[in-house]
C-alpha positions, 0 to 999 in steps of 0.5 A, a space after each residue: 646517289 641523288 644527281 641534284 646538288 643541294 645548292 639550290 637544287 640544280 643539276 651538277 653540270 648545271 651548277 659547274 656553268 654558273 659564273 663564279 661569285 665573289 663569297 665575301 663583299 664588304 663596304 666600310 659604307 655600311 658602317 657608321 663614319 666614326 666606326 669604318 676603320 674598325 669595321 675594316 680592321 675586323 674583316 681581317 682580324 683573324 690573320 692580321 692586324 691592321 693599322 693606320 698610319 694617317 688619314 682620318 678614321 671618320 673618312 675611311 673607306 674601302 671595300 673588299 671582295 673575295 673570291 673562293 677558289 678550291 682551297 685558295 681565295 682571291 681577294 681585292 682590296 679598294 681603299 682610299 690612297 690617302 691612307 696608308 695602312 700598316 699590316 702585320 701577321 698575327 702571333 697565333 694566325 688562324 691560317 699558315 697560308 701564302 699571301 702573295 699581294 701586287 697592285 692592281 693594274 689600273 694602280 700601277 705606274 709605268 715605263 714605256 708602256 711597261 707597268 711596275 709592280 712590286 709583288 710581295 709573297 709572305 707566309 702568314 705563319 711567319 712575323 711580317 710588318 708591311 705597308 700599302 696604300 691604295 688598292 691591292 690585290 692578294 692570293 691566299 695559297 695553302 702553305 702545304 700547296 708550295 713547298 718553300 721557304 717562309 721568307 722565300 727570295 724572289 727574283 725581280 723578272 719572276 715576280 714581275 711575272 706572277 705579278 702579271 699573272 695575278 693582274 690577268 686572272 683579276 681581270 678575268 674573274 668575271 668570265 670564269 665559272 665554277 667549272 674553271 676553278 679546279 684549272 685556276 687553282 692548278 694553274 696558279 700553284 704551278 705559277 707560284 711554284 715556278 716562281 719560287 724555283 724556277 726550273 725546267 720541270 717546274 716551268 713546263 708544268 706552268 706553260 699555260 699560264 706562263 703563256 697567258 702572261 706572254 700574250 698579255 705582254 705582247 699584246 701591250 707592246 703592240 698596243 703602245 706601237 701599233 702605228 709603228 712600221 717597225 712593229 715586226 714578229 721579230 722585234 716583239 719577239 726582243 721586246 717580250 723576250 720569247 722565241 719567234 716559234 712561242 710567239 707564233 704558237 701562242 697567236 696561233 688562236 688569232 691566226 698568227 701574230 702577223 694577222 693579229 698586227 693586221 687586224 688591230 690595225 684594221 680595227 684602229 683605222 675603222 674607228 677613226 675613220 668613224 670619228 667626224 672630228 677626223 678630217 683626213 682622207 681614207 688613204 692619209 688614215 690608212 697610211 698612219 696605220 702602216 697601209 700604204 698602198 690604198 687599194 690593198 687596204 680597201 680590199 683588207 678593210 671589206 674582207 674583214 668588215 663586209 663594207 669599204 672604208 668610205 661606207 664605214 666612215 659614212 655610216 659612222 659620221 651618221 652614228 650607224 654601226 654596222 650588224 658585221 661590226 658586232 660579230 667579228 670577235 669570234 673564239 678560235 679554239 675551245 675555251 673550257 680551260 683556263 689557258 684558253 679563256 685567259 688567252 681568248 680574253 686577252 686576244 679580244 675573242 668572244 668566250 661566249 660562242 662555242 668552238 
């Protein structure tokens, strides 16, 4: 058998290392102004009928990208929030896939730092009508991949978890390669199955993507209360709703949860010290991040960045970035699985270096 693949005549292992690219990219700007909405409708005409509830079709602007994921597909639609779109399933659709949709993170309102996302999951073979405004991200999953009623009931908590996962996957598409596709499909299918029927067995199978979502939620909680002295591992366990042992295991690639929080606080003090508009003393800035002992703080800072807080401030005020600042985000563990990739990215660990 020929070891080269026809796709560009590259060895198959090199093809697997290629970045995942969107297969379809459409922009209504390619059409004349009075044809833009009809152009948009034509993109989906085989599976849904799209209507416009309000707004001028002449000014209708939208972009859509679709990434192939094995038998699945992931789509991101960026449309004007001024247009209310009505989506109706076709009587005889070309496919009978599951369609899972959620608002992207950038357009999601939040309460106390926690996003509120409304997830919808429907089968394209079943009649359905919904309305959206602005952007949406969507997963198309073969009906045979997940056994469930055509109109599944999803609890609010399970729906939020799946929404967080799809949002996380969307933000990581740029980091995926062809070799990641099979893992993405498997993890995503497991996540959807666990959402629809959260049995012990299915939750165990979906442990990897669930851990990635828990990591993202924990990081969100940390960022919201980074300067709070009450921010502890126990607080995070209660806030995120996980056991202490699981939280510790998830943050093991970053050296543990306490180390991660300490490092985030050091990074924030480094950022503030470099701002010439902030004239507070080094000790005051450190104390605002929970470092109450100036000498201990200075030792930790120098161990982390290779220079003292005063030296970092002097360089920052001169607009100089110290060379070691570019090399502190190193991955721990092999990032060749979807779970490792998502968690490494969430923790701010580089995926470019080898383990």
